[in-house]
Residue, then its C-alpha position, 0 to 999 in steps of 0.5 A: x359199975x352204976x355206983x361209980x358211974x354216980x361217984x365220977x357224975x358228981x365229981x364232975x359237977x364239983x370240978x365245974x362248978x369250981x372253974x365256974x366261981x373261979x372265972x367269975x372270980x377273975x372277970x370281978x377282979x378283971x382291972x382295964x388300962x386307960x388313959x385319963x383327961x380332965x374336962x377342960x374348957x375348949x374355943x369351938x368354932x361352928x364353922x364349915x369349910x367347902x373346896x373352890x378355885x381361883x380365878x384372876x380379874x386382870x388376866x387381858x389377852x392383848x391383841x393387835x390393834x393394826x393389821x401387820x406382821x410381827x418382827x419382834x417379840x421381846x417376852x416368851x411364857x413365865x417372863x415378868x412384865x412391868x406396866x409398859x413394858x416393849x412386848x412386840x414390834x409389829x412392821x411399820x414400814x407402811x404405817x411411816x409412809x402413811x404418816x408421811x404422805x399424810x405430813x405432806x399433804x398437810x404442808x402443801x396446804x399451809x403453803x397454799x393457804x399462806x399463799x392465800x392470806x397474801x391474795x388476800x391482803x393486797x386486794x383488801x388494799x387495792x379495794x381500799x384504794x378504790x383500784x378494784x371492786x369489793x367484789x373481786x375478794x368474794x372468791x379468795x375469801x371462798x378459796x380461803x375457808x375452802x383450804x382451812x377446812x382441807x388442813x382440818x382434814x388433813x391434820x386429823x388423817x395426819x393424826x391417824x396415821x400417827x396413831x397408827x404408827x404408834x400400834x406397831x409396838x405392842x406395850x404391857x398395859x399391867x404388871x404381871x406375869x406371861x401365861x401364854x405366847x400366842x404369835x410368833x415372828x412373822x405371822x401375820x397379824x389381823x385386827x383382834x389376832x392374840x398376841x400373848x396373854x398376861x396373868x397378874x395376881x394382884x387382884x383375884x377372886x374365889x369362888x367357894x360353893x357350899x352346899x344349899x342348907x346353909x345359904x340362910x346363914x351365908x351372907x355377904x360381909x361375914x368373914x371368910x378363911x382362905x387357904x391356898x395349897x399352893x400358898x400354905x398360908x391362909x388370909x381372912x377376907x370378907x365374904x363380896x356377894x353370893x351368886x342368886x341363883x344354885x349350881x345347877x350341877x351341885x345345887x351349891x351356892x356360889x360364895x365370892x370373895x376378892x383377894x387382893x395384894x397377894x403376889x404368892x397366889x395363883x388364878x386357876x388354883x384350888x382353895x379350901x373357904x371356912x366360914x365362922x358362923x360363930x363361936x363358944x367356949x364350952x366343956x370338952x372331953x376327946x371325941x375317943x371318950x365319948x361311947x355310944x350305949x343304949x343308954x345314949x352318949x356316955x363317958x366314963x368318970x375315974x373316981x378311986x380306980x374306978x369307972x362311973x358311968x355317965x350320960x353326957x349331951x354333946x355339941x360340936x366336934x372340932x378337931x377331935x374334940x367335942x362340947x360337952x353341953x350337960x352332963x360333966x363339969x370341969x375338971x372332972x376325970x374322964x377316960x380317954x384310950x380304952x374308954x370303949x372297954x369299960x362298963x359302970x363300976x369297973x376297975x381301972x389301971x391309969x396308964x402314961 
C-alpha cells in the first residue's frame, strides 16, 4: 500500500512539472497584436483656452426726451433698423400749439419793432430840421432796444418749441435690431422713460477669464483666437487690455478683446478664447503610445517583430499627440494600440 502511494506521488510530480513547463513555454511564445506609427514632426502650440462671454458696446435704450403719450410704434422685438428709421410717434398737439404761440409772439414783436423804426426815422428828420429836440429820440431808442431784446428772447422760445416738437418723432440713432420693446401705444411717457432697446453687433467685446497663473504670460497685443458656438467660425484678434484686478470669485484675470464687424456674432453669448504663447516643431507620437512604467514614461520601439522598451521625456500634449523632447529619433516605428500590454523584447504582430 505504501509503495502505491509513493508511485502516485511521483507520477503527480512529473505531470505537474510538465504542465508548468508547457505554460512557461507558451508564455514565452505569446504574440501580442498591435498597431504602429512612425515618429513624426508635429507643430505644437503652447496654448491655453477658457470660456468667456460677449457683451455689446452699442446697445442703447431709446428713451423719451419729452413728456407725452405714444400715438404709434413702428417697430417690434426682432425688427431690423437702419440709422434714422422712425421708431415711434408721440402726441405732438401740445407742442405744435407751443410753437405756434412762440412764432406769433415773435411776429408781433417784429411788427412792433418795424413801427418803432419808422417812428425813429420820422423823428430823426424832425430833429435835423430843428422841429423837435434831440432828447425826444432817446425814449424811442430805448423802446427799440427793449423790443430787439424781446425778439431775441422770443426767437429762443420758438427754437425751444420747435426742438421739442421734433422730439415727438423718435428715430433710431444706430443700425441694429430691436432687442426689447418696452413701451406700448397709449403709454404716457415722462422725460427719460424707455421705449425700446436696440442691439448692434458691429462692435462687441469678449471677456475671457484665464487662471491667475497665466497673468505673467498674458499681455495686450497678444493674438487670441475666439470661437462662438452660435456662429461656428473662428476669428483671431488681439488682446485689447487686461483688467488690472483679479475677478474676486474665481481669482481669474479678465482678458478683454474687441470683436469688430462680425454681424453674425451675438452679444450675451459665450465665447471660447485660446491664446497661443509659442509654437514649436518637434518629434511626436500618439498619446496612447506613452506608457507609465516604474522607470518612468516609456514607448515601445518595434524592430524585427519585437518591442523594445525606450524611456522618453515628453513636452506638450495637443489633440491626442504628445511632444517627445528626448528618447526617440525621427521615423522610428512605435507601438500604438496594444502598447500597454507590452514588455521589453515582447514578440508582436502588427495589424492594420
